[in-house]
N, C-alpha and C positions, 0 to 999 in steps of 0.2 A: 504494500500500500504506500502511495506517495504522500509523505508528510513534509514536503518542502515548504514550510510555513511562510518563509520570507517571499515566496514568489507566486502566491495565489491568494485570491479573496475567499474567505470562508463565510458562507451565508449564515451558518449556525451562530457565529459570533455577533452578527447583526441582530439575530433573535434574542440573544442574551442581553444585548444593550437595550433593546426595546422593553424587555421584562424589567430590567433594572430601573429604567426611567419611570415605568408605571409604579414600581415599588416605592419610589421616592414620594410620589403624589399621595399614596395611601398612608405612608409613614407620617407625613405632615398632617394629613387629615385626622388620623387617629389621635395624635398628640395635641391637636389645637385646642380642643375643648376639655382636655384633662392633662395639663402640663405636669401635674404631680406624678404622672406615670414615669417620667424621665428618671427620677431618682429612685422611686419605689419599685419599679418594674423593669424598665428598659435597661438600666445599667446594673441591676442587681443580678447576682448569679441565680440560676434557676433553682438551686437547692433552697434558697431563702423564700421562695414563693409559697404562701401558706393558704391561699383560698382559690376557689374556682374562677372567680372574677379576674384576679390577677393572673392566673394561669392562662386564661383565654387571651387577655391583653398581651401577655408575654409571647404566646404563640404567634399572634398576629404581628407583633412588633419584630419578631424574628424573621418571619416570612417577608413582611413588607418593611424592611429595614433600610433606611436611607443611608446610614453609615456603611453598611455592607455594600449597598449599590454603588456608592461613590468609590469605595475601594476597588470594586470590580471594574468600574470605569477606568481607574488608573492603571490596573493591570492590562486592560484592553488597549489603552493608549500606548503603553510601553510596547506591546505586541505589534500594533498596527504601525506606529511610527518607526519602530526598528525595521520592519519589513520594507517600508517605503525608503528609508535611508539606505538600506542594503541594496535595493534595486537600483537606486540612482548612483550609488558608488560603483556598482558593477558596470553601469552604462558609461559613466563619465570618468571615474577614477580620480578626479580632483576633489579633495576633501573640502577645500575652501569654497569652491563653486557649489558643491552639494550643501554645505552648511548655510550659505547665504540663501539658497533656494528654499531650504527647510524652514528657516526662521520667517521668511517673508510669507510663505504659504501657511505657516502656523497662525500667523496674525490674521491673514485674510480668511482663514477657516473659522476662527473663534470670534472675532470682533463683530462682523456684520450682523449676525443673528442676535448677539448681545445688545447691540445698539438698537436693532429693530424691536426687541423685547422691551427695552426701557422706554422707547417712544410709545409703545402700546400702554405700558404702565402709566405714563404721563397722561395720555389721552383718557384712560379710564378714570384717573384721579380727577381730571377736569370735569368729567361727566357726573361723577357720583360723590366727589368730595363734599363733606358737610351733610350729605343725605344719609350716608351710612358710614360706619367706621371703616376707614381705608387709609393706608399709608400715604402721607403727603409727599408729592414729587415736585421739586423745583429744579432750576437749572443746575445748582450745585450738586444736588442728589443725583440728577441725571448723569452729569459728566463723570462724577466719581464712580458711580456704579457701572456705566457703560464702558469706561476705560479700564475697569477692574483695579483702579488705583486704591479705592476704598469701598468695598462692597458694603452697602448700607441696607436699604429696604429689600434688596434681592439677596436673601440669605444664602441660597445654594450656589450663588456665583463665586463664593470663596473657592470652590473646587476648580473653577476656570482660572482663577488667579494661581492656584497650585499648578495647573496644567502649563501655564506660561512660565512659571518658575522652574518647572521640571524639564522643559524643552532642552536647554543646554546640557543638562545632566544625561538625558536620554541619548543625545547626539554623542556625548563623550563616552558613554557606555558602549555604544556601537563601535566607535572608532577604536577604543581600547580592545574590544573583543576581536576586531579584524586585525589589529596590529600584533597583539600579544596572545591571542587565543582565548578560549573559554575560561581559562585559569584567571585571567585578568578580570573577567566579568564577575567571577565568584568573589574576588577581592573587593570589587566595587560594591557588590551586594552586602558584604560584611561592613564596609564603610557606611552604607545607607542604614544598616541595622544599628550601628553605633550612634548614628545621628538621632535616633529616636530618644536616646537619653542625653545626647549632647548636641542640641540644635546649632551650636556654634559651627559645627562641621558643614552646615549648609547656609552659613551666614545669617542665621536666625530668620530666614525667609519665611514669611507668614504661612503656617500650616504645612510647609513642605516636609519638615523633619519626620512626622509620623508616617508619611506616605511615599517617600522616595524609594523605599524598599519595594513597594508594589510596582513602580515603574521598572525597577531593575529586574524584577521577576518576569514582567511582561517581555522585556528585551531578551531575557534568557530563554523563555518559551519559544520565541520566534527565531532563535539562533539555529544555524545549520547543524551544529553539534547535537542539539536536542532532536532534530528531525532524523538524525542517523541512528538513534537508539532503536534497537530491535525489540520492539514491544508492541504486541497487538492489543490495541485499546478496544475494550468491549463496552456495550451499552451500560452495563451495570457499573463500570468504572465511573462513567459520567454521573450516574445517579448518586453514587456514594460521595463523589467529589462535591456535588451540589448540596447534598444533605449536610455534609460536614461543614462546608463553607457557611451555610445558613444558620446552623444551630450550635456548632462547637463553641464559639466564642461566648455564648450565653451561659456556658457552664462555669466560667471564671469571672472574677471582678473585671469590669470594663477598663479600669485604669491600668491593669497589668500589661506590661510590655509583651509577655509571653503570648497573650491572646491576640494581640495585634500582629506579631510576627507569624504566629501559626495561621491566622486567617489570611494574611498576605500570601503565604505559601499555598494554602488551600485555594485561594483565588487563581493562582497560577495553574493548579491542577484542574480547576474548572475550565479555564481557557484551553489548556493542553488537550484535555479529553474531548471537549466540544469541537475543537479544531480537527481532531483525529477520527472520531467515530463517524460512521456513515449509515448507521441503522439504529433501530430501537425507537421506542415511544417518545422519549425526550427529544431525540434528534428530529423526528418527524414534526413534533410540536414547534421546535425552534425554527424550522425552515418552512412552516406553514405560512400561507399568504398573509393572514392578519398579523402574525408576529413579526414577519419580515417588514411589513408596512410600518409597524411601530418602531422597528429598528431603524428604518430609513428616516423617520421623522423624530427620532429619540432626542437629538440635540435640541431642536427647537421646542419639543414638548417639555423637556427638562427645564428650559428657561421660561416658557410662556405659562406653564402651569402655576407659577408663583403669583403673578398679578391676577390670574383668573381665580385661584383659590381664595385670595383675599377678597375678591369681589363676591364670591359665593358665600364665604364666611360672614361678610358684612350684611348681605341680604338675609341670610338665615338668622343671624342674631337679632336683626331688626323685626323680622316677621314672626319668628318663633323664639323669643327670648327665654321663656321658661323651659321649653322643650329641650333646647340645646344644653341647658344646664342639667336637667333631669336625666337625659339620655345621651351622655357625651360620646359614647362609642358609636351608637347608631347615627348620631349627628355627624360625627367625624367621617365615618365610612360613606354616609350619604353625600357629604360635601366632596369627597374624593371622586365618587362616581359622577356627580354632576360636573365637576371641574374637568374630569377626563373627557366627557362628552363634548364640552364646549371647546376644550383645548385642542383636540385632535384636528378638526378642520382648519383652525388657525395655524397650527403647526405644519400641516401639509402645505398651506400657502407659503409659510415662511421657508420651508425646506426648498420649495420649487423656485421661489422668486428672490429669496435673500441668501440662503446658504449656497445655492448653485451659482449665484452671481458672485459671491465671495470667492468661490473656487475658481471661477473664470478669471476674476481679477488677479488672483494669485498666479495663474498661468500667464496672464498678460504681463504682469510685473517681472516675471522671471523668464521672459522670452529669450534672454541672453544666456541662460544657463543650460538646462538639460536639453531642450530641443536643439539649441545651437550646437551643442557638442555631439548630439546624435547625428546631425546632418553633415558634420565635418568629415 
């Protein structure tokens, strides 16, 4: 079986990304009307759960876990970016040219949709501000959030800031692996692990220190050395990897470094097995048309669900003020379903007319790099 990860697109990983984006929406929905769950349930080891209500919330927050989803995004980014860098280096050979191409395209991939999302946020505020509870947007809030300089009212955009901070490290990891072999990548992963306890190792860059390891693992999974391993991945391997990734960290205190390291490794196992297996119920689910559609719009969905969720929460709290307090779980899940239904068509529009425009802009701005070298 061909597992040359760096040279092919893997549809199942798009499906994973779509599922992760949905999980983030439901995660925020569940917690919104019962923030106390964060300390008493979400970050508490499962052994401390003492009643059925908390057990139900714990199970839901494990399956629909925003922290786990973001960590998986980071592993996937390491995987996808590593493959892209490898392909371009194989075509061009000049690391400086490829590096410039990489950074320009990274910016044009991330920023257009973020700017579009913040414009939508601003428009909604102008329409409903003062009528329902809704975050205030002004020019300062807009530019700080859209530029990722200081994520404010768009909480999940901290992960995009991490993506930008991680980009030079991902490039460096790939270059080290190509120059000195997989051994160098293992050393880099160890360095990233030490950074969890010593953020100075990544220059105290905001929120990068807990997650650089996830990017390193993604780079490792995409490496040719991993694809050469003689191991037949079976459907049950993927099932076990997903189960462990989703639930294992909830068995230990959230603040423990061991749980973060283990879940990062398990995230790598999920990506590896999903990229390798070609049969089984989970694989068929991940490559089904609806899930692949969610994967295609997942980036815009991840961004746009935030202003839409706030809109839904504001309306629900105004129309049903007593009910959302009395039934926080039902209200939270309901808000997530409603937000998802509203966000999907907007995200499809954003993916088609904003994300793709950004990708085209990246190609236009780098006309001098990869295409020029290929035609020479």
